[in-house]
N, C-alpha and C positions, 0 to 999 in steps of 0.2 A: 509191804504188803504181809500180813500174817494168813495163815491156814487153819482150817479147822483141825488138824494134825498138831500142829503147834499149839493151840488152846487144849487139845486133849491131853497132850504131856504136861502142862501146868497142873490141869485139873486132875489127873490121875494121882498127883502127889498130894492131894489134899487130902485129909481124913474126912472121913465119912461121905465123900462126894460120889456119884454114882451117875455114869453115862445112860441115856435113854434115846430110843428113836421113838418119835411120837408125831403120827401125822407126816412122814418122811421129813421130820426136822429133829436135828440132833440137840439134845438139851442136856444139861449138867444140873444135876440138884443134890440136896441134901434131905433126906426125907423124902418129903411130898413137894418140896418148896423148889422150884427153879431159881436158880441164881444166874445161868447163862443158857442161852440160845440162839439158835442161828436159822436164818431166813433158809427156804427151801434150796433156794440157788447157791446159799453159803456166800453170798456177797454182804449181808448183815449180821452182826451180833450185838444181840440184846443182852443186858447185864444189870444186874440188881444195882441200885444207886440212889442215895437219899432223894426223897421226893424235892425238899425243900432246897435242895441245890443243884439239880439236874437244870433249872433254867440258865444258870449261871455258867455250866459245863459246856452247854450246847453255843450260848452266846461267845465264849472263850474260843472254840474252835470249831466255828460251823462248817468246815469241809469234812471233819473228821464225825461230829457226832450230830445227831439230830433225834428229836423226841418220836416215841412211838405214836401208832394211830390212836385217833379218839377212844377206841374200846380199851386201850391199854392204859391209858392216861392216870387210872385211879390206883396204878400198881406203881411200886417205886422200881421204876424201869427207864432206861435211856437205850439208844441204839449207836452204834458206832459201823461207819462203812468200812469193810475189811480191808480194802486197799489202801486206805488211807493209815492204818495203824501200824506201827513198828512193834516190834517183839516187847521192849520193855514195858510199852505203854499198857499193851495187851494184859501181860502176866499182872501189872500193877490192877488194873481194871478186874480182872477174874478172882485176884487174891482178895480185893476189898470186896468185890460182889459175895464171895464164899463167907467173908469174915460177917457180912450183914445176918446170916441165916444159921450159923452154927453157934452153940453155947460159947460164952465168953471165955470158958477155962480152955476149950478144946483151940480156938483161936490164939490165945495166948500162951498155949505149950508150943504150938505151931511156929510162932514168932521167936519164942523162946529157942528153940531147936535151930531156926536159921541162923541166931545170933552166937550159938555154939560151933558154927561152922568156921 
């Protein structure tokens, strides 16, 4: 199980990422684009994910992942139960969602910086 604070620590390290509280929900975004958001009770984490791959993700681990509500299906978005996520998977999902919304050169510089460590 992961917490919002653990996600916050990952998101805080990502260039151009900012945290916002919108209608009692914690959201992380780059500019105006949200890449991670939580349910009000913080039991569900929604995150950016390629639309064409989301059905396969949900089918591969239905206890962890689920599709968003009908009104959000137009977005590139998947949801995960926080209680079912481990830290490594959460970090991968958050970074991949962030990489979807930043310029490729920003993403490449971040990945190169990780390789230098």
